[in-house]
Phi, psi and omega in degrees: 000326181297321178297317179297319179298319177297316179298312181299321179292316183294321185250028184315310182281356184242002186299318179296315178303311182296321179293314178298313180304315183288314185283312179290321176303320178298319180292322184273338189306321186262001183294128182275171169072184183299324180295315177300317179299315182292318180296319177297318178300310182299319180296309183288334176298325179284340184258330181296154170299319176201135173223107194293326182205184180307137179232145178268114173246102184288162180303142176090357177292138179238116178245134178226148185054046183293345175300342181261011183252129174240130182226142176279199181284152170074028179286137173224123181240116189275170185314132172079357180294150178235122176241123179247104185272016183308318181261358180105127174232127177244120181244128178286198178280149172057048177265132176248125178248118186287171181302135174062020173287156179232130173237113184244129180251021174205163175211162178291140179282074188291352176279354177282085186286339182274001183237135176302143184308323181292348183242004180291158179285166172266137171263119182273133180211110185298150175249134180236120180241123183291192180272154177059049182246138176245121177252116186288171181301139176062014175287154178234125176252116183275167184301142174082011185269145172242130177242124184286168179303146172066017181276162175231128174253115185295158177304134176080358180290149174242108186270115182239002180215162182304143177246124182283166177302139177069357181289148170248122182240149179208161173101179180229109350290159184295137176229153178294130177240356181181179180224128183300326181293320178294318177299317180297318181291325178294328181265000180071027179256135181264000000 
């Protein structure tokens, strides 16, 4: 009961939002086809801090603390992705989030040694993702990360440090493996 009381106290002004998000989100999460896509968009547009235009939320997407998410135009979030906006998530225009990717804007305050891990506080740290960014399947973006415009996060990467504009990152932890501009010039693409 004490954990619930701490949760209720911390999110006092957001409890209704979180309850609606969880229960209605659960009902809409699995709906297939264009109708399901449209209903999820309409639902999350009402819950997001800002959603600039129509966004594709594929079946199975799980959004929590969506009051902290701001998104530009052309957002697409694929099946099974999890976005936790508790600490704030800012998404630019034309961001693609791959299947089962995770974007977390908070983490457990694991340095609190005098408190059992199940009861430690959350440290909030906003995530900022620029425009024209592709986040691959099963990638993990940890709290407090900034990803620059035109970047690519490879499938399965765990991003624990800033990603520069046009960088391609991969691995655990993610490291730069290329630059989109160099690839484009090698292939003669402008």
